[in-house]
Steps between C-alpha positions, in 0.01 A plus 500: 500500500631845414592710804328832562684806364585626848628164634796511742756336271571830329827677574320821585215631291507389136601772254356538150709721275337641187629644179299815417448569129319213332445315828311729738412785266421524131720805455585446133246754367665791682855376448450458126316831466796668671748314280327613183464858625876512557570337164269744322701788646808349335330450166503124554206283394274359772559145617190283445327415826514123447876518454574747780283313753742207505797733553373638831651385827868591508465869586485813283845465343440138406163586346649780292803301385299187419238704315770669292651161417158364406480781245857438377636817662778580744587829669813615678509452875465875565190511282347204682579670833308806386205292382490316834475833687223618269321169536506507880384862517203436270412162649499634855222741400296232319578197713145382552303656216405154375696260720286269708548211740453162338170323577463334842811670640342647810313182593822300454691740723222480757524121507878502523485753781240292684741205469770695682710600198722806479474662155782682320585637156830444317504689169749647255285813495639784712376479859338844506316432177386163635367661816329772298329243278385286790387811691293610202329161492448489877731199539823620659392436860454133414877451485749510786783570254505651151848471350612631162814524292624795706423353844820295534668592172410154368272366228349165418629241410758570774383263778628736770226745401239238585680394818528859623133562421406198712720629782345847483157338523613321815481160336724198455598341166397156633138615531473722192341473156557721195219593259584638156420500132833490318818303440683757714273431798541126467878528460522725806303260717698201377831673575379583851367145554148636554190320361337698220145529368456637148186671372392424144351842424816710535751668273707234331537375147526130587260297714626505858430126530800440270723650772392235752402710801375312805141596421320673212170677563256646253371769735550642847197319632719187489788662686424428868461126442825490300688695770377289789569178310859608432553606860377159616739328262782718633412411857501127421845522342633698795356244745664213313838677511489559876 
């Protein structure tokens, strides 16, 4: 029989660490609108939404550079630096024009919280932009830690970024689960030896199932069951090793 989520085997409260863009929030509409506004100012053609959507997730610089490559273009580093500044300034003012939480997010967070979970965010977005987005959607208070690329000077897939996010949340790696939508998220969790759940609806060109995460879910309504199942598996392994 599966143990209850708050059972005493846990090394402290379980911690669930989320990617942000493409996992918690459908932020692509505002990110891509900003991208194409910046490109238009440079006389560059817009990047089609269906192409740009799968390029989201690595931060502003990554989005700009990957979008330029997708269009067969390359700019000097100084030019990219300037575009990144313009992007951030515009995006900060339009961060939640059309961005919305993915369906069933709040009910999933409620269930995880009722099961005793700490919730945290680990994203390659800048921390202050992440907080602003989650504030705008009324979600920031759900998370005990919101960590971005500027929080520790680290980015995914560096596993220390995930480890330090868990520590800031007051958690332990042995009782943590990562939730993401991309190869970067899965690689980060693997490198940190943290179980990982991948969502099918996110921003990636290839099906996440091909990357062999520990669980794949089609929607956030399935998340609590997947988290608690993985935590139980982790507890069983830990018990066998003692």
